[in-house]
Structures are given as C-alpha cells and as structure tokens.
C-alpha positions in Angstrom: 122.1 92.3 93.5 123.1 92.2 97.1 123.8 95.3 99.2 127.3 96.8 99.4 128.9 99.3 101.8 131.7 101.6 100.7 133.6 104.4 102.5 134.6 107.5 100.6 137.1 109.8 102.3 138.3 113.2 101.2 140.4 114.8 103.9 140.8 118.1 102.0 137.0 118.6 102.1 136.6 117.1 105.5 134.4 114.4 103.9 133.9 110.9 105.3 130.9 109.4 103.6 129.5 105.9 103.8 127.5 104.7 100.8 125.0 101.8 101.2 123.6 100.6 97.9 122.3 97.9 95.6 120.8 98.2 92.1 117.7 100.3 93.1 118.3 101.5 96.7 121.0 103.7 98.2 121.9 105.9 101.2 124.8 108.3 101.9 125.7 108.9 105.5 128.2 111.6 106.4 130.2 110.5 109.4 131.7 113.9 109.9 128.3 115.6 110.1 126.8 113.7 113.0 126.1 110.5 111.1 123.4 112.3 109.1 121.7 110.9 106.0 122.7 113.0 103.1 120.7 111.2 100.4 118.3 108.4 100.3 116.7 106.4 97.4 114.3 103.6 98.0 113.3 101.3 95.1 114.6 103.9 92.5 112.5 106.7 94.2 114.5 109.7 95.6 113.3 110.3 99.1 116.1 112.6 100.4 118.0 114.5 97.7 121.7 115.3 98.0 122.2 117.7 100.9 126.0 118.1 101.0 125.8 121.6 99.5 123.8 122.9 102.5 125.5 124.2 105.6 124.7 121.8 108.4 125.1 124.5 111.1 122.3 126.5 109.4 120.0 123.8 108.3 120.8 120.8 110.5 119.7 118.7 107.5 118.9 115.1 108.5 120.8 115.6 111.8 120.5 113.6 114.9 119.4 116.1 117.6 120.8 115.4 121.1 120.9 116.1 124.0 118.0 118.4 123.0 115.8 118.7 120.0 114.9 122.2 119.0 115.6 125.1 121.4 116.6 126.0 124.9 115.4 129.5 125.7 118.4 131.7 126.1 120.4 128.6 126.4 119.6 128.5 130.1 117.9 125.8 132.2 117.7 124.5 135.8 118.2 120.8 136.5 118.4 119.2 139.9 118.5 122.6 141.5 121.6 123.7 139.5 121.5 126.4 136.8 123.2 125.8 133.5 124.1 128.1 130.6 124.9 126.6 127.2 126.4 128.3 124.1 124.0 130.4 122.0 124.2 129.1 118.4 121.1 130.9 117.1 122.0 134.5 117.8 119.1 136.1 116.2 116.7 134.3 118.6 119.1 134.2 121.5 118.6 130.4 121.9 120.5 127.2 121.9 119.4 125.0 119.0 119.5 121.3 118.2 122.0 120.0 120.7 125.7 119.1 120.3 126.2 116.0 118.0 125.0 117.3 114.6 128.6 118.2 113.6 130.5 115.5 115.5 132.6 112.8 113.8 131.1 109.3 114.2 133.1 106.1 113.9 132.0 103.0 112.0 132.0 100.2 114.5 130.0 97.5 112.7 128.6 96.7 109.3 126.7 93.8 107.7 125.2 93.1 104.3 122.9 90.4 102.9 121.0 90.0 99.7 118.0 91.8 101.2 119.4 94.4 103.6 122.4 96.2 104.9 123.1 97.8 108.3 125.8 100.0 109.9 126.4 100.9 113.5 128.0 104.3 114.0 129.3 105.7 117.3 130.3 108.9 119.0 131.8 108.9 122.5 131.7 112.2 124.3 134.4 112.2 126.9 134.6 116.0 127.6 132.2 118.3 129.3 130.3 120.7 127.0 129.5 124.2 128.3 126.1 124.1 130.0 126.0 120.3 129.7 128.8 118.9 132.1 128.0 115.2 131.3 129.5 112.5 129.2 127.7 110.0 127.0 128.0 107.5 124.2 125.6 107.7 121.3 125.2 104.9 118.8 123.2 105.2 115.5 122.2 102.1 113.6 120.9 102.4 110.0 119.3 99.4 108.4 118.4 99.7 104.7 116.1 97.5 102.6 114.6 97.9 99.2 111.5 99.7 100.7 112.6 100.9 104.1 115.1 102.7 106.3 115.3 102.0 110.0 117.1 104.2 112.4 117.9 103.0 115.9 119.5 105.5 118.3 121.1 104.3 121.6 122.2 106.7 124.3 124.3 105.7 127.3 125.0 107.9 130.2 128.8 107.5 130.9 129.0 110.3 133.4 128.7 110.1 137.2 125.5 112.1 137.4 122.0 112.0 135.9 121.3 114.2 132.9 118.2 115.6 131.1 117.7 115.0 127.4 115.3 114.9 124.5 116.1 113.3 121.1 115.1 114.1 117.6 115.7 113.4 113.9 115.7 116.2 111.3 115.4 114.5 107.9 114.7 116.7 104.8 112.4 114.9 102.4 112.0 115.6 98.7 108.7 115.8 96.8 108.3 116.2 93.1 105.6 118.8 93.9 105.1 119.8 97.6 101.9 121.7 96.7 100.4 118.4 95.7 101.6 116.5 98.8 99.9 116.0 102.1 100.8 114.8 105.6 98.6 112.4 107.5 98.8 112.1 111.3 96.6 112.1 114.3 96.9 115.1 116.6 94.4 117.2 118.7 96.9 119.7 120.0 99.4 122.1 118.4 102.2 124.0 120.1 101.9 127.8 120.1 105.2 129.7 119.8 106.4 133.2 120.5 108.4 135.2 118.0 111.6 133.4 119.0 110.0 129.9 118.5 109.7 129.3 122.3 106.5 127.5 123.3 104.0 129.7 125.2 101.0 127.3 125.2 98.9 125.0 123.0 95.8 125.2 120.9 93.3 122.5 119.9 93.3 121.5 116.3 91.0 119.4 114.0 91.5 117.6 110.7 95.2 116.9 111.2 94.6 113.6 109.6 94.9 115.3 106.2 97.4 118.2 106.5 97.7 119.9 103.1 101.0 121.5 102.3 100.0 123.7 99.3 101.5 127.2 99.6 102.4 126.7 103.3 105.5 127.9 105.0 105.8 125.9 108.2 107.8 125.7 111.4 105.1 124.0 113.5 105.0 121.3 116.3 102.2 118.9 117.1 101.5 116.4 120.0 100.9 113.1 118.3 98.0 110.9 119.3 99.4 107.9 117.4 103.0 107.0 116.5 102.3 107.0 112.8 102.9 109.8 110.2 102.3 109.4 106.5 103.8 111.6 103.8 101.9 111.3 100.5 103.5 112.8 97.3 102.8 112.5 93.6 105.6 110.0 93.3 105.6 108.0 96.5 104.1 107.6 100.0 105.9 106.5 103.1 104.9 105.8 106.7 107.1 106.9 109.6 106.7 105.2 112.9 108.3 105.5 116.3 109.0 103.0 119.1 108.4 105.8 121.7 105.1 106.1 123.5 105.0 109.9 123.8 105.7 111.5 120.4 105.9 114.9 118.9 106.1 116.0 115.3 108.0 119.1 114.0 107.2 120.2 110.4 109.5 122.7 108.7 109.7 124.0 105.2 113.2 125.3 104.3 114.0 127.6 101.4 115.0 124.5 99.3 112.2 124.0 96.7 109.9 121.0 97.1 111.7 120.0 100.4 110.2 119.5 103.8 111.6 118.5 107.2 109.4 115.9 108.9 111.0 115.6 112.3 110.0 113.0 114.9 111.1 114.1 118.4 110.7 112.9 122.0 110.0 116.4 123.4 109.1 119.9 122.3 111.2 123.0 122.0 112.4 124.3 125.4 111.7 120.9 127.1 114.7 121.6 129.4 112.6 124.3 131.0 109.0 123.1 130.6 109.8 119.4 131.0 107.3 118.5 128.2 108.7 115.3 126.9 111.9 115.7 128.9 113.7 112.4 129.8 116.3 111.8 132.4 119.1 109.2 132.3 120.9 107.9 135.3 124.6 106.9 135.2 125.2 103.7 133.3 121.6 103.7 132.1 120.7 103.4 128.4 117.9 104.9 126.4 116.8 103.5 123.0 114.4 104.7 120.3 113.6 103.4 116.8 112.2 105.4 113.9 111.3 103.5 110.8 110.4 104.7 107.3 108.4 102.3 105.0 107.8 103.1 101.4 104.1 102.4 100.5 102.5 101.5 97.1 100.0 104.4 97.2 99.8 107.5 95.2 97.6 110.6 95.1 
C-alpha cells in the first residue's frame, strides 16, 4: 500500500492535523502546535503515543525548539553589546524556556507520496518582532516517513536586517512498553551540572554512558555527545537517532507520563545565549540546516 497524506481540520478545537500513513506506518503532525509530531508508528510499532491530551505549553511534547532550546536565565542575554529581555514563561524558575515556535501555526507548502515514502514541508514565517528577540525569520520543517524511519530536516533563514543568535532542538516524547527495561546508548565523557533552576553551572566527567540504564530514574539531564549517534533500546523495538550537526548535545527528560521519555537532540545547552556553548549566529539572508533521522532497528533486549 502506498503512502497517503490527509489533513484533518477542527476549528472548534483549534486542531489542524496532518496524517501520513500506509498499512503499517503512520505519523500525525499538528500544524497549530509548531508542526510537532503527535504520534508515530513505524512498521506497526508505536514509537510516539498520542500526545494531543497534553498541554504543549507545559510539556513541549515533540516541539521544535527555536530560537533557543531549553532555558535563558532570567530571560536576559547580551548579544552584540545590546541587552535583551524576553518574556518569562517558566515563572517558578524565572527563566525563558524553549523558544517561540512551539505554539505557532505552520502552513503546508509541499507534499509528496510514493509507494515507499512520504514527505511534507511545513513553514512558519515570522514577520513581527518578539519581545527580547527583535528579529524576523522563516523556519521550514520537512518530515520524510518510510516504513522504518522518520527524517526531520529543519531549515532556518534570517529574514531580518541584523545578525541573530540561536540554538535549535527537538523535543520528542518516546514510548516504551517498559521504561525500566530500556536503555540508552551514546558516547559522552561530559555531563552538564545544573543549579536548582536548571541553569548550567559547570560540567562533570562521566563514564559508561555507552549503556545508560533507565530503571527507576527521574531525569532532566544534558550531555555533550562525542558521536552523533544515540540508540534507544526497549523490550519492543530499538532505534538509532543521528544528527547532521558536528557539535551535538543530548537532553534526557522523564515526564510524569508512564513509560515515556524525552530524548532531545540539541545544537546547544541550556542558557547558551549567555554561555555561548553551542550558540550559533545567523547573518541576514543566511540559512542554517540540520537533519535528525530516526531509524528503527531489528534488535531487542
């Protein structure tokens, strides 16, 4: 069966969902929630369970994080000698969190289907200045779905007259039949140390990150990656997550949702706008691109 793309709109619920599917594989993308993946099944295996019941402003479930991933301390930063103050959307920590596009409405600009894959290009064009970020930009998100994989390409274009700083992240919530019997595999020799408001205050050396057990762990941790490969091994499936970026960071977070974990690839750590760790800068008319790809593997524990 070839892939199909359908759009389901429900104005009364502010719902605008794209569904990509064939006989065994499907993905739901909410255009009104920052083009975020709300569910994902690969080869009849649920990878991301339905997330529409969660409040995106609280969980940022599967959101694209731009122009900053994670936090800006006090919402304040200095760039090119100017001081900026953003809105505080995490009041209990007094921080700005996860950027400005997670709740924006994206437009479908292109779609394509074949017998073996389907792809959609979704776009948001910011033409107004945001408090603390007086820059405009265009962000495109391209999802390509096959029987065993999901590829996410993000393209950011600076449409303003001035250079701006940014980091970029993805916040997918993955499902495991039993998180206590699941492990993460990645190469890292350095972990970020946070203060009580989740702002980095340093790093510590780590060992044995290659087999990171998740049993009985509550996590909100960040690692410098020594390789651009992360594996998630569960009782039902295993996938590999890769990045096209040379400098990569991994945020791991366990929400209150049972048997669910956020495995978040990012281009910078929390508070990068102040520490410049992983911070990127984009000149007017320049474009930045990154690709994250998830491949289902035939391996079980």
